[in-house]
PDB file of N, CA, C and O in Angstrom:
ATOM      1  N   MET A   1      78.080 -40.699 103.638  1.00  0.00           N
ATOM      2  CA  MET A   1      76.890 -40.261 103.019  1.00  0.00           C
ATOM      3  C   MET A   1      76.274 -39.071 103.801  1.00  0.00           C
ATOM      4  O   MET A   1      75.789 -38.141 103.158  1.00  0.00           O
ATOM      5  N   ASP A   2      76.269 -39.056 105.007  1.00  0.00           N
ATOM      6  CA  ASP A   2      75.690 -37.828 105.712  1.00  0.00           C
ATOM      7  C   ASP A   2      76.415 -36.498 105.431  1.00  0.00           C
ATOM      8  O   ASP A   2      75.836 -35.414 105.370  1.00  0.00           O
ATOM      9  N   TRP A   3      77.766 -36.687 105.263  1.00  0.00           N
ATOM     10  CA  TRP A   3      78.553 -35.501 104.991  1.00  0.00           C
ATOM     11  C   TRP A   3      78.165 -34.891 103.608  1.00  0.00           C
ATOM     12  O   TRP A   3      78.030 -33.674 103.481  1.00  0.00           O
ATOM     13  N   LYS A   4      77.993 -35.741 102.604  1.00  0.00           N
ATOM     14  CA  LYS A   4      77.649 -35.234 101.277  1.00  0.00           C
ATOM     15  C   LYS A   4      76.248 -34.508 101.293  1.00  0.00           C
ATOM     16  O   LYS A   4      76.011 -33.487 100.646  1.00  0.00           O
ATOM     17  N   PHE A   5      75.397 -35.127 102.070  1.00  0.00           N
ATOM     18  CA  PHE A   5      73.962 -34.596 102.217  1.00  0.00           C
ATOM     19  C   PHE A   5      74.093 -33.181 102.868  1.00  0.00           C
ATOM     20  O   PHE A   5      73.565 -32.180 102.383  1.00  0.00           O
ATOM     21  N   TRP A   6      74.827 -33.188 103.982  1.00  0.00           N
ATOM     22  CA  TRP A   6      74.966 -31.819 104.613  1.00  0.00           C
ATOM     23  C   TRP A   6      75.638 -30.890 103.788  1.00  0.00           C
ATOM     24  O   TRP A   6      75.241 -29.725 103.813  1.00  0.00           O
ATOM     25  N   ARG A   7      76.693 -31.235 102.981  1.00  0.00           N
ATOM     26  CA  ARG A   7      77.238 -30.319 102.053  1.00  0.00           C
ATOM     27  C   ARG A   7      76.337 -29.861 100.979  1.00  0.00           C
ATOM     28  O   ARG A   7      76.334 -28.666 100.684  1.00  0.00           O
ATOM     29  N   ASN A   8      75.535 -30.738 100.337  1.00  0.00           N
ATOM     30  CA  ASN A   8      74.660 -30.317  99.427  1.00  0.00           C
ATOM     31  C   ASN A   8      73.492 -29.416  99.911  1.00  0.00           C
ATOM     32  O   ASN A   8      73.066 -28.489  99.222  1.00  0.00           O
ATOM     33  N   SER A   9      72.991 -29.741 101.150  1.00  0.00           N
ATOM     34  CA  SER A   9      72.057 -29.003 101.802  1.00  0.00           C
ATOM     35  C   SER A   9      72.573 -27.553 102.060  1.00  0.00           C
ATOM     36  O   SER A   9      71.904 -26.552 101.803  1.00  0.00           O
ATOM     37  N   LYS A  10      73.794 -27.537 102.577  1.00  0.00           N
ATOM     38  CA  LYS A  10      74.372 -26.150 102.819  1.00  0.00           C
ATOM     39  C   LYS A  10      74.569 -25.372 101.580  1.00  0.00           C
ATOM     40  O   LYS A  10      74.392 -24.154 101.588  1.00  0.00           O
ATOM     41  N   LYS A  11      74.945 -26.044 100.457  1.00  0.00           N
ATOM     42  CA  LYS A  11      75.154 -25.436  99.177  1.00  0.00           C
ATOM     43  C   LYS A  11      73.703 -24.948  98.680  1.00  0.00           C
ATOM     44  O   LYS A  11      73.550 -23.816  98.221  1.00  0.00           O
ATOM     45  N   SER A  12      72.782 -25.754  98.785  1.00  0.00           N
ATOM     46  CA  SER A  12      71.479 -25.358  98.313  1.00  0.00           C
ATOM     47  C   SER A  12      70.865 -24.177  99.063  1.00  0.00           C
ATOM     48  O   SER A  12      70.122 -23.376  98.496  1.00  0.00           O
ATOM     49  N   ARG A  13      71.187 -24.092 100.322  1.00  0.00           N
ATOM     50  CA  ARG A  13      70.758 -22.965 101.158  1.00  0.00           C
ATOM     51  C   ARG A  13      71.444 -21.705 100.720  1.00  0.00           C
ATOM     52  O   ARG A  13      70.855 -20.631 100.600  1.00  0.00           O
ATOM     53  N   LYS A  14      72.755 -21.897 100.482  1.00  0.00           N
ATOM     54  CA  LYS A  14      73.529 -20.743 100.047  1.00  0.00           C
ATOM     55  C   LYS A  14      73.020 -20.172  98.593  1.00  0.00           C
ATOM     56  O   LYS A  14      72.891 -18.977  98.329  1.00  0.00           O
ATOM     57  N   ASP A  15      72.764 -21.234  97.729  1.00  0.00           N
ATOM     58  CA  ASP A  15      72.190 -20.848  96.437  1.00  0.00           C
ATOM     59  C   ASP A  15      70.828 -20.193  96.627  1.00  0.00           C
ATOM     60  O   ASP A  15      70.544 -19.231  95.913  1.00  0.00           O
ATOM     61  N   HIS A  16      70.032 -20.606  97.462  1.00  0.00           N
ATOM     62  CA  HIS A  16      68.708 -20.039  97.691  1.00  0.00           C
ATOM     63  C   HIS A  16      68.848 -18.591  98.280  1.00  0.00           C
ATOM     64  O   HIS A  16      68.083 -17.704  97.902  1.00  0.00           O
ATOM     65  N   GLU A  17      69.751 -18.377  99.133  1.00  0.00           N
ATOM     66  CA  GLU A  17      70.045 -17.076  99.774  1.00  0.00           C
ATOM     67  C   GLU A  17      70.566 -16.202  98.739  1.00  0.00           C
ATOM     68  O   GLU A  17      70.158 -15.041  98.701  1.00  0.00           O
ATOM     69  N   LEU A  18      71.460 -16.635  97.852  1.00  0.00           N
ATOM     70  CA  LEU A  18      72.007 -15.890  96.792  1.00  0.00           C
ATOM     71  C   LEU A  18      70.980 -15.456  95.780  1.00  0.00           C
ATOM     72  O   LEU A  18      71.051 -14.359  95.226  1.00  0.00           O
ATOM     73  N   LEU A  19      70.042 -16.312  95.551  1.00  0.00           N
ATOM     74  CA  LEU A  19      68.980 -16.040  94.676  1.00  0.00           C
ATOM     75  C   LEU A  19      68.014 -14.978  95.229  1.00  0.00           C
ATOM     76  O   LEU A  19      67.578 -14.075  94.515  1.00  0.00           O
ATOM     77  N   LEU A  20      67.709 -15.111  96.468  1.00  0.00           N
ATOM     78  CA  LEU A  20      66.881 -14.086  97.153  1.00  0.00           C
ATOM     79  C   LEU A  20      67.591 -12.746  97.168  1.00  0.00           C
ATOM     80  O   LEU A  20      66.936 -11.715  97.012  1.00  0.00           O
ATOM     81  N   LEU A  21      68.864 -12.718  97.342  1.00  0.00           N
ATOM     82  CA  LEU A  21      69.633 -11.503  97.414  1.00  0.00           C
ATOM     83  C   LEU A  21      69.622 -10.869  96.066  1.00  0.00           C
ATOM     84  O   LEU A  21      69.450  -9.658  95.926  1.00  0.00           O
ATOM     85  N   LYS A  22      69.822 -11.759  94.993  1.00  0.00           N
ATOM     86  CA  LYS A  22      69.818 -11.133  93.599  1.00  0.00           C
ATOM     87  C   LYS A  22      68.436 -10.570  93.277  1.00  0.00           C
ATOM     88  O   LYS A  22      68.356  -9.550  92.593  1.00  0.00           O
ATOM     89  N   GLU A  23      67.379 -11.165  93.720  1.00  0.00           N
ATOM     90  CA  GLU A  23      66.050 -10.674  93.523  1.00  0.00           C
ATOM     91  C   GLU A  23      65.839  -9.407  94.208  1.00  0.00           C
ATOM     92  O   GLU A  23      65.260  -8.479  93.644  1.00  0.00           O
ATOM     93  N   GLU A  24      66.318  -9.318  95.498  1.00  0.00           N
ATOM     94  CA  GLU A  24      66.302  -8.022  96.228  1.00  0.00           C
ATOM     95  C   GLU A  24      67.014  -6.980  95.630  1.00  0.00           C
ATOM     96  O   GLU A  24      66.495  -5.865  95.606  1.00  0.00           O
ATOM     97  N   VAL A  25      68.216  -7.178  95.101  1.00  0.00           N
ATOM     98  CA  VAL A  25      69.049  -6.198  94.332  1.00  0.00           C
ATOM     99  C   VAL A  25      68.266  -5.770  93.118  1.00  0.00           C
ATOM    100  O   VAL A  25      68.268  -4.591  92.764  1.00  0.00           O
ATOM    101  N   SER A  26      67.564  -6.745  92.445  1.00  0.00           N
ATOM    102  CA  SER A  26      66.869  -6.347  91.173  1.00  0.00           C
ATOM    103  C   SER A  26      65.778  -5.464  91.613  1.00  0.00           C
ATOM    104  O   SER A  26      65.624  -4.419  90.980  1.00  0.00           O
ATOM    105  N   GLN A  27      64.993  -5.727  92.606  1.00  0.00           N
ATOM    106  CA  GLN A  27      63.815  -4.810  93.048  1.00  0.00           C
ATOM    107  C   GLN A  27      64.377  -3.449  93.464  1.00  0.00           C
ATOM    108  O   GLN A  27      63.867  -2.381  93.125  1.00  0.00           O
ATOM    109  N   LEU A  28      65.484  -3.573  94.238  1.00  0.00           N
ATOM    110  CA  LEU A  28      66.068  -2.088  94.662  1.00  0.00           C
ATOM    111  C   LEU A  28      66.457  -1.244  93.345  1.00  0.00           C
ATOM    112  O   LEU A  28      66.130  -0.066  93.199  1.00  0.00           O
ATOM    113  N   THR A  29      67.140  -1.932  92.475  1.00  0.00           N
ATOM    114  CA  THR A  29      67.504  -1.302  91.246  1.00  0.00           C
ATOM    115  C   THR A  29      66.350  -0.707  90.494  1.00  0.00           C
ATOM    116  O   THR A  29      66.417   0.436  90.041  1.00  0.00           O
ATOM    117  N   ARG A  30      65.247  -1.502  90.351  1.00  0.00           N
ATOM    118  CA  ARG A  30      64.030  -0.960  89.684  1.00  0.00           C
ATOM    119  C   ARG A  30      63.499   0.187  90.481  1.00  0.00           C
ATOM    120  O   ARG A  30      63.218   1.219  89.872  1.00  0.00           O
ATOM    121  N   LYS A  31      63.320   0.119  91.859  1.00  0.00           N
ATOM    122  CA  LYS A  31      62.876   1.205  92.624  1.00  0.00           C
ATOM    123  C   LYS A  31      63.837   2.569  92.449  1.00  0.00           C
ATOM    124  O   LYS A  31      63.411   3.722  92.392  1.00  0.00           O
ATOM    125  N   SER A  32      65.062   2.201  92.386  1.00  0.00           N
ATOM    126  CA  SER A  32      66.028   3.352  92.259  1.00  0.00           C
ATOM    127  C   SER A  32      65.806   3.980  90.954  1.00  0.00           C
ATOM    128  O   SER A  32      65.850   5.207  90.863  1.00  0.00           O
ATOM    129  N   ASN A  33      65.557   3.191  89.871  1.00  0.00           N
ATOM    130  CA  ASN A  33      65.382   3.770  88.495  1.00  0.00           C
ATOM    131  C   ASN A  33      64.042   4.526  88.458  1.00  0.00           C
ATOM    132  O   ASN A  33      63.930   5.556  87.793  1.00  0.00           O
ATOM    133  N   THR A  34      63.033   4.015  89.172  1.00  0.00           N
ATOM    134  CA  THR A  34      61.750   4.757  89.232  1.00  0.00           C
ATOM    135  C   THR A  34      61.919   6.094  89.918  1.00  0.00           C
ATOM    136  O   THR A  34      61.486   7.141  89.436  1.00  0.00           O
ATOM    137  N   VAL A  35      62.602   6.006  91.124  1.00  0.00           N
ATOM    138  CA  VAL A  35      62.809   7.281  91.844  1.00  0.00           C
ATOM    139  C   VAL A  35      63.611   8.268  91.043  1.00  0.00           C
ATOM    140  O   VAL A  35      63.340   9.469  91.070  1.00  0.00           O
ATOM    141  N   GLY A  36      64.624   7.757  90.311  1.00  0.00           N
ATOM    142  CA  GLY A  36      65.397   8.660  89.416  1.00  0.00           C
ATOM    143  C   GLY A  36      64.528   9.344  88.294  1.00  0.00           C
ATOM    144  O   GLY A  36      64.682  10.530  88.002  1.00  0.00           O
ATOM    145  N   GLU A  37      63.637   8.554  87.703  1.00  0.00           N
ATOM    146  CA  GLU A  37      62.739   9.086  86.727  1.00  0.00           C
ATOM    147  C   GLU A  37      61.836  10.170  87.332  1.00  0.00           C
ATOM    148  O   GLU A  37      61.604  11.241  86.770  1.00  0.00           O
ATOM    149  N   ASP A  38      61.340   9.796  88.542  1.00  0.00           N
ATOM    150  CA  ASP A  38      60.426  10.695  89.212  1.00  0.00           C
ATOM    151  C   ASP A  38      61.164  12.048  89.463  1.00  0.00           C
ATOM    152  O   ASP A  38      60.645  13.128  89.179  1.00  0.00           O
ATOM    153  N   LEU A  39      62.408  11.923  90.015  1.00  0.00           N
ATOM    154  CA  LEU A  39      63.180  13.034  90.328  1.00  0.00           C
ATOM    155  C   LEU A  39      63.389  13.956  89.074  1.00  0.00           C
ATOM    156  O   LEU A  39      63.205  15.172  89.122  1.00  0.00           O
ATOM    157  N   HIS A  40      63.748  13.350  88.064  1.00  0.00           N
ATOM    158  CA  HIS A  40      63.843  14.092  86.720  1.00  0.00           C
ATOM    159  C   HIS A  40      62.613  14.825  86.398  1.00  0.00           C
ATOM    160  O   HIS A  40      62.629  16.002  86.037  1.00  0.00           O
ATOM    161  N   ARG A  41      61.473  14.076  86.541  1.00  0.00           N
ATOM    162  CA  ARG A  41      60.228  14.684  86.160  1.00  0.00           C
ATOM    163  C   ARG A  41      59.885  15.879  87.023  1.00  0.00           C
ATOM    164  O   ARG A  41      59.331  16.866  86.538  1.00  0.00           O
ATOM    165  N   PHE A  42      60.219  15.790  88.325  1.00  0.00           N
ATOM    166  CA  PHE A  42      59.987  16.937  89.363  1.00  0.00           C
ATOM    167  C   PHE A  42      61.024  18.027  89.043  1.00  0.00           C
ATOM    168  O   PHE A  42      60.714  19.206  89.216  1.00  0.00           O
ATOM    169  N   GLU A  43      62.148  17.715  88.621  1.00  0.00           N
ATOM    170  CA  GLU A  43      63.187  18.776  88.278  1.00  0.00           C
ATOM    171  C   GLU A  43      62.625  19.559  87.165  1.00  0.00           C
ATOM    172  O   GLU A  43      62.650  20.788  87.221  1.00  0.00           O
ATOM    173  N   ASN A  44      62.103  18.918  86.126  1.00  0.00           N
ATOM    174  CA  ASN A  44      61.559  19.606  84.963  1.00  0.00           C
ATOM    175  C   ASN A  44      60.323  20.418  85.330  1.00  0.00           C
ATOM    176  O   ASN A  44      60.146  21.510  84.791  1.00  0.00           O
ATOM    177  N   LYS A  45      59.443  19.926  86.239  1.00  0.00           N
ATOM    178  CA  LYS A  45      58.368  20.765  86.707  1.00  0.00           C
ATOM    179  C   LYS A  45      58.802  21.983  87.557  1.00  0.00           C
ATOM    180  O   LYS A  45      58.187  23.047  87.491  1.00  0.00           O
ATOM    181  N   LEU A  46      59.865  21.803  88.345  1.00  0.00           N
ATOM    182  CA  LEU A  46      60.415  22.960  89.043  1.00  0.00           C
ATOM    183  C   LEU A  46      61.111  24.036  88.130  1.00  0.00           C
ATOM    184  O   LEU A  46      61.082  25.239  88.386  1.00  0.00           O
ATOM    185  N   ASP A  47      61.712  23.507  87.085  1.00  0.00           N
ATOM    186  CA  ASP A  47      62.376  24.395  86.089  1.00  0.00           C
ATOM    187  C   ASP A  47      61.136  25.239  85.464  1.00  0.00           C
ATOM    188  O   ASP A  47      61.242  26.459  85.332  1.00  0.00           O
ATOM    189  N   GLY A  48      60.052  24.601  85.117  1.00  0.00           N
ATOM    190  CA  GLY A  48      58.900  25.266  84.475  1.00  0.00           C
ATOM    191  C   GLY A  48      58.308  26.373  85.476  1.00  0.00           C
ATOM    192  O   GLY A  48      58.017  27.500  85.074  1.00  0.00           O
ATOM    193  N   ILE A  49      58.159  25.986  86.743  1.00  0.00           N
ATOM    194  CA  ILE A  49      57.611  26.848  87.734  1.00  0.00           C
ATOM    195  C   ILE A  49      58.579  28.038  87.922  1.00  0.00           C
ATOM    196  O   ILE A  49      58.101  29.167  88.031  1.00  0.00           O
ATOM    197  N   ASN A  50      59.878  27.851  87.963  1.00  0.00           N
ATOM    198  CA  ASN A  50      60.887  28.832  88.045  1.00  0.00           C
ATOM    199  C   ASN A  50      60.838  29.861  86.924  1.00  0.00           C
ATOM    200  O   ASN A  50      60.997  31.064  87.131  1.00  0.00           O
ATOM    201  N   GLN A  51      60.591  29.284  85.627  1.00  0.00           N
ATOM    202  CA  GLN A  51      60.495  30.099  84.456  1.00  0.00           C
ATOM    203  C   GLN A  51      59.222  30.942  84.652  1.00  0.00           C
ATOM    204  O   GLN A  51      59.276  32.148  84.408  1.00  0.00           O
ATOM    205  N   GLN A  52      58.110  30.389  85.068  1.00  0.00           N
ATOM    206  CA  GLN A  52      56.884  31.116  85.100  1.00  0.00           C
ATOM    207  C   GLN A  52      57.050  32.256  86.213  1.00  0.00           C
ATOM    208  O   GLN A  52      56.503  33.344  86.029  1.00  0.00           O
ATOM    209  N   LEU A  53      57.765  32.022  87.309  1.00  0.00           N
ATOM    210  CA  LEU A  53      57.976  32.984  88.334  1.00  0.00           C
ATOM    211  C   LEU A  53      58.880  34.196  87.749  1.00  0.00           C
ATOM    212  O   LEU A  53      58.651  35.375  88.016  1.00  0.00           O
ATOM    213  N   GLU A  54      59.780  33.818  87.039  1.00  0.00           N
ATOM    214  CA  GLU A  54      60.707  34.928  86.394  1.00  0.00           C
ATOM    215  C   GLU A  54      59.855  35.705  85.436  1.00  0.00           C
ATOM    216  O   GLU A  54      59.964  36.930  85.374  1.00  0.00           O
ATOM    217  N   ASN A  55      58.997  35.028  84.674  1.00  0.00           N
ATOM    218  CA  ASN A  55      58.132  35.772  83.739  1.00  0.00           C
ATOM    219  C   ASN A  55      57.125  36.686  84.534  1.00  0.00           C
ATOM    220  O   ASN A  55      56.899  37.817  84.104  1.00  0.00           O
ATOM    221  N   ASN A  56      56.556  36.261  85.603  1.00  0.00           N
ATOM    222  CA  ASN A  56      55.665  36.942  86.366  1.00  0.00           C
ATOM    223  C   ASN A  56      56.439  38.141  87.081  1.00  0.00           C
ATOM    224  O   ASN A  56      55.894  39.232  87.247  1.00  0.00           O
ATOM    225  N   GLU A  57      57.707  37.879  87.483  1.00  0.00           N
ATOM    226  CA  GLU A  57      58.535  39.035  88.044  1.00  0.00           C
ATOM    227  C   GLU A  57      58.708  40.041  87.101  1.00  0.00           C
ATOM    228  O   GLU A  57      58.631  41.221  87.441  1.00  0.00           O
ATOM    229  N   ASN A  58      58.970  39.654  85.769  1.00  0.00           N
ATOM    230  CA  ASN A  58      59.228  40.655  84.680  1.00  0.00           C
ATOM    231  C   ASN A  58      57.925  41.376  84.415  1.00  0.00           C
ATOM    232  O   ASN A  58      57.949  42.590  84.209  1.00  0.00           O
ATOM    233  N   ALA A  59      56.826  40.722  84.410  1.00  0.00           N
ATOM    234  CA  ALA A  59      55.499  41.453  84.229  1.00  0.00           C
ATOM    235  C   ALA A  59      55.258  42.365  85.308  1.00  0.00           C
ATOM    236  O   ALA A  59      54.834  43.495  85.068  1.00  0.00           O
ATOM    237  N   ILE A  60      55.496  41.964  86.509  1.00  0.00           N
ATOM    238  CA  ILE A  60      55.334  42.856  87.700  1.00  0.00           C
ATOM    239  C   ILE A  60      56.243  44.166  87.542  1.00  0.00           C
ATOM    240  O   ILE A  60      55.831  45.305  87.762  1.00  0.00           O
ATOM    241  N   GLN A  61      57.365  43.883  87.184  1.00  0.00           N
ATOM    242  CA  GLN A  61      58.263  45.100  87.109  1.00  0.00           C
ATOM    243  C   GLN A  61      57.779  46.026  85.981  1.00  0.00           C
ATOM    244  O   GLN A  61      57.808  47.244  86.158  1.00  0.00           O
ATOM    245  N   LYS A  62      57.338  45.500  84.837  1.00  0.00           N
ATOM    246  CA  LYS A  62      56.879  46.315  83.825  1.00  0.00           C
ATOM    247  C   LYS A  62      55.632  47.044  84.224  1.00  0.00           C
ATOM    248  O   LYS A  62      55.465  48.226  83.925  1.00  0.00           O
ATOM    249  N   SER A  63      54.728  46.319  84.918  1.00  0.00           N
ATOM    250  CA  SER A  63      53.569  46.959  85.413  1.00  0.00           C
ATOM    251  C   SER A  63      53.889  48.076  86.448  1.00  0.00           C
ATOM    252  O   SER A  63      53.258  49.133  86.466  1.00  0.00           O
ATOM    253  N   LEU A  64      54.811  47.813  87.232  1.00  0.00           N
ATOM    254  CA  LEU A  64      55.131  48.949  88.208  1.00  0.00           C
ATOM    255  C   LEU A  64      55.804  50.085  87.536  1.00  0.00           C
ATOM    256  O   LEU A  64      55.581  51.218  87.963  1.00  0.00           O
ATOM    257  N   ARG A  65      56.589  49.912  86.549  1.00  0.00           N
ATOM    258  CA  ARG A  65      57.174  50.971  85.719  1.00  0.00           C
ATOM    259  C   ARG A  65      56.173  51.823  85.070  1.00  0.00           C
ATOM    260  O   ARG A  65      56.252  53.049  85.136  1.00  0.00           O
ATOM    261  N   LEU A  66      55.165  51.172  84.402  1.00  0.00           N
ATOM    262  CA  LEU A  66      54.069  51.852  83.788  1.00  0.00           C
ATOM    263  C   LEU A  66      53.240  52.603  84.764  1.00  0.00           C
ATOM    264  O   LEU A  66      52.826  53.721  84.459  1.00  0.00           O
ATOM    265  N   GLU A  67      52.974  52.082  85.893  1.00  0.00           N
ATOM    266  CA  GLU A  67      52.230  52.703  86.968  1.00  0.00           C
ATOM    267  C   GLU A  67      52.949  53.947  87.428  1.00  0.00           C
ATOM    268  O   GLU A  67      52.329  54.991  87.630  1.00  0.00           O
ATOM    269  N   TYR A  68      54.250  53.843  87.593  1.00  0.00           N
ATOM    270  CA  TYR A  68      55.118  54.970  88.052  1.00  0.00           C
ATOM    271  C   TYR A  68      55.082  56.082  86.946  1.00  0.00           C
ATOM    272  O   TYR A  68      54.860  57.247  87.277  1.00  0.00           O
ATOM    273  N   LYS A  69      55.297  55.740  85.641  1.00  0.00           N
ATOM    274  CA  LYS A  69      55.210  56.693  84.554  1.00  0.00           C
ATOM    275  C   LYS A  69      53.904  57.395  84.496  1.00  0.00           C
ATOM    276  O   LYS A  69      53.842  58.612  84.323  1.00  0.00           O
ATOM    277  N   SER A  70      52.807  56.603  84.646  1.00  0.00           N
ATOM    278  CA  SER A  70      51.442  57.143  84.625  1.00  0.00           C
ATOM    279  C   SER A  70      51.263  58.137  85.837  1.00  0.00           C
ATOM    280  O   SER A  70      50.649  59.194  85.693  1.00  0.00           O
ATOM    281  N   PHE A  71      51.764  57.796  86.911  1.00  0.00           N
ATOM    282  CA  PHE A  71      51.564  58.674  88.045  1.00  0.00           C
ATOM    283  C   PHE A  71      52.378  59.898  87.901  1.00  0.00           C
ATOM    284  O   PHE A  71      51.914  60.948  88.346  1.00  0.00           O
ATOM    285  N   GLN A  72      53.608  59.887  87.296  1.00  0.00           N
ATOM    286  CA  GLN A  72      54.302  61.117  87.018  1.00  0.00           C
ATOM    287  C   GLN A  72      53.646  61.958  86.021  1.00  0.00           C
ATOM    288  O   GLN A  72      53.750  63.183  86.069  1.00  0.00           O
ATOM    289  N   GLU A  73      52.926  61.309  85.052  1.00  0.00           N
ATOM    290  CA  GLU A  73      52.234  62.154  84.033  1.00  0.00           C
ATOM    291  C   GLU A  73      51.038  62.863  84.541  1.00  0.00           C
ATOM    292  O   GLU A  73      50.627  63.877  83.976  1.00  0.00           O
ATOM    293  N   ILE A  74      50.460  62.358  85.601  1.00  0.00           N
ATOM    294  CA  ILE A  74      49.274  63.037  86.210  1.00  0.00           C
ATOM    295  C   ILE A  74      49.680  64.135  87.119  1.00  0.00           C
ATOM    296  O   ILE A  74      48.825  64.799  87.705  1.00  0.00           O
TER     297      ILE A  74
END
């Protein structure tokens, strides 16, 4: 009788540990998904910032060309 009790107790501990591990894996997966979504959102923001920087660079180049042409005309 003691042997069966020990075996069942050992099995229930393993089942409990397995359940805890599954729960932890589930939490880590959710966190990973959240981090992935955040990363994607930040990548989109960085792309937008880079586009604005390129537009500003183009505007600065045009402004410098106009300033140079104006200076030559004077």
